[in-house]
C-alpha positions in Angstrom: -16.2 -14.2 -3.8 -12.8 -12.4 -3.5 -9.8 -12.3 -5.6 -6.7 -10.7 -4.1 -5.4 -9.8 -7.6 -8.5 -7.6 -8.3 -8.5 -3.9 -7.8 -11.1 -1.3 -8.6 -9.8 1.3 -11.1 -11.9 4.3 -12.0 -10.8 6.2 -15.0 -13.0 9.2 -15.9 -13.1 12.0 -18.5 -14.0 12.5 -22.1 -10.7 10.9 -23.5 -10.2 8.3 -20.7 -11.0 5.3 -23.0 -8.6 6.5 -25.6 -5.9 6.9 -23.0 -6.6 3.4 -21.5 -6.6 1.9 -25.0 -3.2 3.4 -25.7 -1.8 2.3 -22.2 -3.1 -1.3 -22.6 -2.1 -1.8 -26.2 -5.7 -1.8 -27.3 -6.9 -4.3 -24.7 -9.3 -1.7 -23.2 -11.5 -0.3 -25.9 -14.8 1.7 -26.1 -16.9 -1.5 -25.7 -15.6 -1.7 -22.1 -18.9 -0.7 -20.4 -20.1 0.2 -16.9 -19.4 -2.6 -14.3 -17.3 -4.6 -16.7 -14.1 -6.2 -15.5 -11.0 -7.9 -16.7 -7.3 -8.4 -16.2 -5.1 -6.0 -18.1 -1.4 -5.1 -18.5 -1.1 -1.3 -18.3 2.1 0.2 -19.5 3.8 -3.2 -19.5 2.9 -3.7 -15.8 0.4 -6.5 -15.0 -0.7 -5.1 -11.6 -1.6 -1.7 -10.2 -0.8 -3.0 -6.7 2.5 -1.1 -6.9 0.8 2.3 -7.3 -1.6 1.6 -4.5 1.4 0.8 -2.2 3.6 3.7 -3.4 0.8 6.2 -2.6 -0.4 4.7 0.7 -3.8 3.5 -0.4 -4.9 1.0 2.2 -7.3 -1.9 2.0 -9.6 -2.5 5.0 -9.3 -6.0 6.4 -6.0 -6.7 4.5 -3.7 -3.9 5.6 -5.6 -3.0 8.7 -8.6 -4.4 10.5 -10.8 -4.1 13.6 -8.0 -5.4 15.8 -6.1 -2.1 15.2 -7.0 1.5 16.1 -6.9 4.1 13.3 -3.8 5.5 15.0 -2.0 2.1 14.7 -2.9 2.0 11.0 -1.5 5.5 10.5 -5.0 6.9 9.9 -5.1 9.2 12.9 -5.2 12.3 10.7 -8.8 11.3 9.7 -10.0 11.1 13.3 -11.3 14.4 14.9 -11.9 13.6 18.5 -13.2 17.2 19.0 -16.0 16.7 16.6 -18.5 15.4 19.1 -20.0 12.0 19.6 -19.4 9.3 17.0 -19.3 5.5 17.1 -16.3 4.3 19.2 -15.2 7.8 20.1 -15.1 6.9 23.8 -12.9 3.9 23.1 -10.5 6.1 21.0 -10.2 8.7 23.7 -8.6 6.2 25.9 -6.0 5.0 23.4 -2.5 6.2 22.7 -2.0 8.1 19.5 1.7 7.5 18.9 1.4 3.8 18.4 1.8 3.3 14.6 2.1 -0.3 13.5 1.7 -0.1 9.7 4.7 1.0 7.7 6.3 0.7 4.3 8.8 -2.0 3.6 11.6 -1.6 1.0 13.3 -4.6 -0.4 15.8 -3.8 -3.2 16.5 -7.4 -4.1 12.9 -8.7 -4.6 9.2 -8.4 -4.0 8.1 -9.0 -0.4 5.7 -12.0 -0.4 2.1 -11.5 0.7 1.6 -12.6 4.3 5.3 -13.5 4.7 6.6 -13.0 8.2 8.9 -10.1 8.9 11.9 -11.2 11.0 14.2 -9.2 13.3 17.1 -11.5 14.1 15.4 -14.8 15.1 12.1 -13.1 16.2 9.0 -12.7 14.1 7.8 -9.1 14.4 5.0 -8.8 11.8 3.9 -9.7 8.3 3.6 -8.3 4.8 0.1 -7.3 3.8 0.9 -6.3 0.2 4.0 -6.4 -2.0 4.9 -5.3 -5.5 7.9 -4.2 -7.7 8.2 -0.5 -8.0 9.8 0.4 -11.4 10.0 4.0 -10.2 11.9 3.2 -7.0 13.7 0.2 -8.6 12.9 -1.9 -5.5 10.4 -4.3 -4.1 8.0 -2.5 -1.8 5.2 -3.5 0.5 3.2 -2.8 3.6 4.7 -4.0 6.9 2.1 -4.7 9.6 4.1 -5.0 12.8 2.9 -6.8 15.9 3.8 -3.9 18.2 4.5 -0.2 17.9 8.1 1.0 18.1 10.8 3.0 16.5 10.6 1.0 13.3 11.5 3.5 10.5 15.1 2.9 9.4 15.3 -0.6 10.9 16.8 -3.3 8.8 14.9 -6.6 9.0 14.4 -9.6 6.8 11.5 -11.0 4.8 10.8 -13.8 2.3 10.2 -12.6 -1.3 7.7 -14.0 -3.8 10.4 -16.3 -5.2 11.1 -17.8 -1.7 14.4 -16.0 -0.9 15.0 -14.4 2.5 16.3 -10.9 1.9 17.1 -7.8 3.9 14.5 -5.0 3.9 14.1 -1.6 5.5 11.1 -0.3 7.3 10.1 3.2 6.2 7.4 5.8 6.9 4.6 6.0 4.3 4.1 7.1 1.6 7.2 5.9 -0.2 7.5 9.2 -2.0 5.4 12.2 -3.0 4.0 12.9 0.5 3.0 16.4 -0.7 0.9 14.9 -3.6 2.8 16.8 -6.3 2.5 14.0 -8.9 -1.3 14.2 -9.4 -0.9 17.9 -9.9 1.8 17.4 -12.5 4.5 19.2 -10.5 7.3 16.7 -9.6 8.3 13.0 -9.8 11.4 13.0 -7.7 11.4 10.3 -5.0 12.2 11.3 -1.5 
């Protein structure tokens, strides 16, 4: 059973339940036990999909799958080809490393629709794997999984939004902001 609206959220620490109770208007309380689940509005936002997208947290089989190399998914930094033998190492040695196909998509006028095609002129060039509204960026954002590598960042393309409109969008490198991970350390919130 799968539900594309569901996400695992792990909140830990001695005051975590008090913080979550405050953030959800009392919906999450101390009776929320291990392995319990539910749908909650957190800080007036019904989905944490936007934070996942903003910070470049990827879902296996949705944002990338076995048809892509780690390099195409932008995960090359996690591959150490000098480490020695590991499963599929030989196959990766023979692949190009500058072939990224997964990027960010920014759509100021609306939320990019899940699985909607990304259009360059009259040609389909990829699809959206996740979309959400980012209150911080004041824009619709999403992941763009493109059919072929290329010089995509900065390109203006088009995509259908969740309300069915076709709008202009821009392909950008990930993450959308905070590449240095300053926010979790409480240092900065200025978008790039």
